[in-house]
Backbone as ProteinMPNN parsed JSONL, in Angstrom:
{"seq_chain_A": "MDKRVKFDFEIEFTNGGGIQGQDFRLDIEADSISEKKLADYSGS", "coords_chain_A": {"N_chain_A": [[28.928, 45.485, 26.526], [29.195, 47.423, 29.275], [28.81, 50.19, 30.238], [27.13, 53.289, 29.827], [25.983, 56.081, 28.329], [24.074, 58.978, 28.189], [22.408, 61.388, 26.735], [21.291, 64.429, 24.688], [20.648, 65.677, 21.706], [21.029, 67.682, 18.67], [20.727, 68.038, 15.033], [21.238, 69.913, 12.361], [20.524, 70.106, 8.947], [21.817, 70.977, 5.833], [19.784, 71.476, 3.999], [17.94, 72.897, 5.262], [16.411, 71.344, 6.862], [16.035, 69.242, 9.89], [16.961, 67.401, 12.756], [16.16, 65.998, 16.066], [17.231, 64.302, 18.929], [16.556, 63.17, 22.129], [17.258, 62.265, 25.249], [18.948, 60.035, 24.279], [20.646, 56.912, 24.446], [23.701, 55.539, 24.748], [25.906, 52.886, 24.505], [29.085, 52.606, 25.647], [32.6, 51.708, 25.657], [34.886, 52.665, 27.553], [35.136, 54.534, 30.634], [34.379, 56.937, 30.181], [33.643, 59.615, 27.556], [34.778, 61.565, 25.051], [33.648, 64.915, 23.839], [33.974, 65.069, 21.026], [34.013, 62.501, 20.156], [31.643, 61.465, 20.812], [29.958, 63.215, 19.194], [30.739, 62.369, 16.864], [29.667, 59.702, 16.752], [26.746, 60.525, 16.986], [26.296, 61.584, 14.34], [26.682, 64.369, 13.848]], "CA_chain_A": [[29.25, 46.891, 27.143], [28.533, 47.893, 30.846], [28.86, 51.541, 30.469], [26.142, 53.711, 28.972], [25.939, 57.545, 28.267], [22.725, 59.516, 28.006], [22.621, 62.636, 25.991], [20.222, 65.249, 23.876], [21.503, 66.068, 20.501], [20.111, 68.278, 17.506], [21.349, 68.036, 13.824], [20.683, 70.965, 11.189], [20.805, 69.708, 7.708], [21.936, 72.034, 4.724], [18.677, 71.895, 3.017], [16.871, 73.456, 6.36], [15.632, 70.373, 7.832], [16.836, 68.996, 11.089], [16.61, 66.217, 13.599], [16.781, 65.998, 17.529], [17.226, 63.198, 19.86], [16.306, 63.345, 23.718], [17.578, 60.944, 26.365], [19.464, 59.219, 23.637], [21.453, 56.286, 24.907], [24.658, 54.998, 23.745], [26.959, 52.066, 25.149], [30.599, 52.923, 25.476], [33.709, 50.929, 26.189], [35.471, 53.306, 28.629], [34.407, 55.126, 31.869], [33.91, 58.409, 29.76], [33.632, 59.671, 26.039], [34.982, 62.825, 24.526], [32.411, 65.213, 23.04], [34.531, 64.909, 19.525], [33.679, 61.093, 19.86], [30.002, 61.383, 20.936], [29.391, 63.945, 18.1], [30.973, 61.389, 15.507], [28.609, 58.787, 16.971], [25.451, 61.016, 16.558], [26.213, 61.983, 13.142], [26.942, 65.828, 13.459]], "C_chain_A": [[28.424, 47.138, 28.482], [28.419, 49.376, 31.057], [28.055, 52.138, 29.29], [26.182, 55.412, 29.197], [24.541, 57.922, 27.942], [22.962, 60.901, 27.585], [21.461, 63.304, 24.985], [21.212, 65.579, 22.777], [20.586, 66.811, 19.463], [21.298, 68.49, 16.429], [20.609, 68.873, 12.831], [21.252, 70.331, 9.878], [20.89, 70.972, 6.884], [20.795, 72.399, 4.181], [17.508, 72.546, 4.214], [16.049, 72.627, 7.114], [16.579, 70.16, 8.888], [16.129, 67.865, 11.757], [17.185, 66.387, 15.035], [16.519, 64.581, 18.187], [17.335, 63.493, 21.381], [16.48, 61.993, 24.524], [17.997, 59.757, 25.522], [20.642, 58.342, 24.349], [22.522, 55.723, 24.172], [25.592, 54.111, 24.77], [28.259, 52.473, 24.68], [31.406, 52.002, 26.13], [34.348, 51.366, 27.73], [34.487, 53.941, 29.579], [33.856, 56.452, 31.295], [34.041, 58.322, 28.068], [33.945, 61.121, 25.649], [33.745, 63.499, 23.757], [32.789, 64.997, 21.512], [33.776, 63.646, 19.339], [32.221, 60.962, 19.942], [29.479, 62.046, 19.704], [29.506, 63.188, 16.895], [29.782, 60.32, 15.815], [27.204, 59.347, 16.504], [25.265, 61.714, 15.435], [26.406, 63.698, 12.833], [28.424, 66.009, 13.389]], "O_chain_A": [[27.204, 47.037, 28.611], [27.905, 49.759, 32.108], [28.142, 51.754, 28.123], [26.43, 55.863, 30.315], [23.851, 57.069, 27.384], [23.811, 61.539, 28.207], [20.688, 62.477, 24.5], [22.419, 65.723, 22.969], [19.393, 66.511, 19.446], [22.423, 68.922, 16.676], [19.465, 68.573, 12.49], [22.454, 70.069, 9.824], [20.17, 71.936, 7.144], [20.653, 73.573, 3.841], [16.311, 72.616, 3.934], [15.157, 73.012, 7.87], [17.69, 70.689, 8.924], [15.013, 67.442, 11.455], [18.325, 66.786, 15.27], [15.565, 63.879, 17.851], [18.329, 64.11, 21.763], [15.886, 60.928, 24.363], [17.602, 58.627, 25.811], [21.581, 58.978, 24.828], [22.331, 55.413, 22.996], [25.986, 54.648, 25.805], [28.517, 52.664, 23.492], [30.981, 51.471, 27.156], [34.329, 50.679, 28.752], [33.268, 53.917, 29.409], [32.942, 57.029, 31.885], [34.406, 57.338, 27.425], [33.114, 61.918, 26.086], [32.937, 62.807, 23.137], [31.853, 64.743, 20.755], [32.927, 63.611, 18.449], [31.635, 60.313, 19.076], [28.551, 61.477, 19.129], [28.663, 63.227, 15.999], [28.941, 60.194, 14.925], [26.544, 58.69, 15.699], [24.275, 62.436, 15.32], [26.275, 64.174, 11.706], [28.899, 67.105, 13.093]]}, "name": "protein", "num_of_chains": 1, "seq": "MDKRVKFDFEIEFTNGGGIQGQDFRLDIEADSISEKKLADYSGS"}
């Protein structure tokens, strides 16, 4: 993979907990990625 995106994310759990990721890096195949597909990768 020679493409990489960098993003922040926050996931809230139904039990009241949560997790955040900052400057998370993800290798992708295309020149861009949709917000939906990015959300699928991050687990939200």
